[in-house]
C-alpha positions as a Markdown table, in Angstrom:
| # | Residue | x | y | z |
|---|---|---|---|---|
| 1 | Met | 107.7 | 98.4 | 129.6 |
| 2 | Thr | 109.5 | 101.4 | 127.9 |
| 3 | Phe | 108.0 | 103.5 | 125.4 |
| 4 | Ser | 111.2 | 105.6 | 124.5 |
| 5 | Phe | 115.0 | 106.2 | 124.9 |
| 6 | Ser | 117.2 | 108.9 | 123.7 |
| 7 | Phe | 120.7 | 109.0 | 123.1 |
| 8 | Lys | 123.2 | 111.7 | 121.8 |
| 9 | Ser | 125.2 | 111.1 | 118.3 |
| 10 | Phe | 126.1 | 113.6 | 115.5 |
| 11 | Arg | 125.9 | 114.1 | 111.7 |
| 12 | Ile | 128.1 | 115.5 | 108.9 |
| 13 | Ile | 126.6 | 118.6 | 107.0 |
| 14 | Lys | 129.1 | 119.7 | 104.7 |
| 15 | Gly | 132.3 | 118.1 | 105.9 |
| 16 | Arg | 131.0 | 119.9 | 109.4 |
| 17 | Gln | 130.0 | 117.6 | 112.1 |
| 18 | Glu | 127.5 | 118.1 | 114.5 |
| 19 | Gln | 126.0 | 117.1 | 117.5 |
| 20 | Ile | 122.4 | 115.8 | 117.6 |
| 21 | Ala | 119.7 | 114.4 | 119.7 |
| 22 | Val | 118.1 | 111.0 | 118.7 |
| 23 | Lys | 115.0 | 109.7 | 120.3 |
| 24 | Val | 113.7 | 106.1 | 119.9 |
| 25 | Phe | 109.6 | 105.2 | 120.3 |
| 26 | Asn | 108.4 | 101.8 | 120.9 |
| 27 | Leu | 104.9 | 102.6 | 119.0 |
| 28 | Glu | 102.9 | 99.7 | 120.4 |
| 29 | Gln | 100.3 | 101.8 | 121.8 |
| 30 | Lys | 98.0 | 103.6 | 119.9 |
| 31 | Lys | 97.5 | 107.0 | 122.2 |
| 32 | Leu | 101.1 | 107.2 | 121.7 |
| 33 | Ile | 100.8 | 107.3 | 118.2 |
| 34 | Asp | 98.4 | 109.9 | 117.8 |
| 35 | Glu | 100.2 | 112.5 | 120.4 |
| 36 | Leu | 103.3 | 111.5 | 118.5 |
| 37 | Gln | 101.6 | 112.5 | 114.9 |
| 38 | Tyr | 100.3 | 115.6 | 116.6 |
| 39 | Glu | 103.9 | 116.6 | 117.8 |
| 40 | Leu | 105.7 | 116.1 | 114.8 |
| 41 | Thr | 103.3 | 118.0 | 112.9 |
| 42 | Phe | 103.5 | 120.9 | 115.4 |
| 43 | Leu | 107.4 | 120.6 | 115.2 |
| 44 | Thr | 107.8 | 120.3 | 111.8 |
| 45 | Asn | 105.8 | 123.9 | 111.8 |
| 46 | Leu | 107.7 | 125.6 | 114.5 |
| 47 | Asn | 110.8 | 127.9 | 113.4 |
| 48 | His | 111.6 | 130.0 | 116.4 |
| 49 | Pro | 115.5 | 130.1 | 118.2 |
| 50 | Asn | 114.2 | 129.0 | 121.6 |
| 51 | Ile | 113.0 | 125.9 | 120.6 |
| 52 | Ile | 114.8 | 122.8 | 119.5 |
| 53 | Tyr | 114.9 | 122.5 | 116.2 |
| 54 | Tyr | 113.4 | 119.7 | 114.6 |
| 55 | Ile | 115.4 | 117.5 | 112.2 |
| 56 | Gln | 113.9 | 114.2 | 110.8 |
| 57 | Ser | 112.3 | 111.0 | 111.6 |
| 58 | Tyr | 112.2 | 107.7 | 110.4 |
| 59 | Leu | 109.7 | 104.9 | 110.8 |
| 60 | Lys | 111.4 | 101.3 | 111.1 |
| 61 | Gly | 109.1 | 98.4 | 112.5 |
| 62 | Gln | 106.9 | 99.6 | 115.6 |
| 63 | Lys | 109.9 | 102.0 | 116.5 |
| 64 | Leu | 109.7 | 106.1 | 115.6 |
| 65 | Trp | 113.4 | 107.2 | 115.5 |
| 66 | Ile | 113.2 | 111.4 | 115.7 |
| 67 | Val | 116.1 | 113.6 | 115.2 |
| 68 | Leu | 116.1 | 116.6 | 117.1 |
| 69 | Glu | 119.0 | 119.6 | 117.6 |
| 70 | Leu | 120.9 | 118.9 | 121.0 |
| 71 | Met | 120.4 | 121.0 | 123.4 |
| 72 | Val | 123.9 | 121.3 | 125.6 |
| 73 | Gly | 123.6 | 121.5 | 129.0 |
| 74 | Ser | 120.6 | 119.4 | 128.7 |
| 75 | Ala | 120.4 | 116.1 | 131.1 |
| 76 | Gln | 121.1 | 113.9 | 127.7 |
| 77 | Asp | 124.0 | 116.2 | 126.9 |
| 78 | Arg | 125.5 | 115.7 | 130.5 |
| 79 | Lys | 124.7 | 112.0 | 130.7 |
| 80 | Ser | 127.1 | 110.9 | 127.6 |
| 81 | Thr | 129.9 | 113.3 | 128.1 |
């Protein structure tokens, strides 16, 4: 069973296109929900240039979509170029 997958996307801010990373988690396991809740609380309070920026998250059914800054040169970045 797959718990998550990720992909590269983009958003438009003030007419400027910006690449982002989107992680989608399947929330069927209670332990995973607790861990993600802790991680999201932690990420929303972080503001440091060496840590990937948390943008937003969405809950739709049993899936949690987390939108993050794309780390250029990451495995996800290289996979989709």
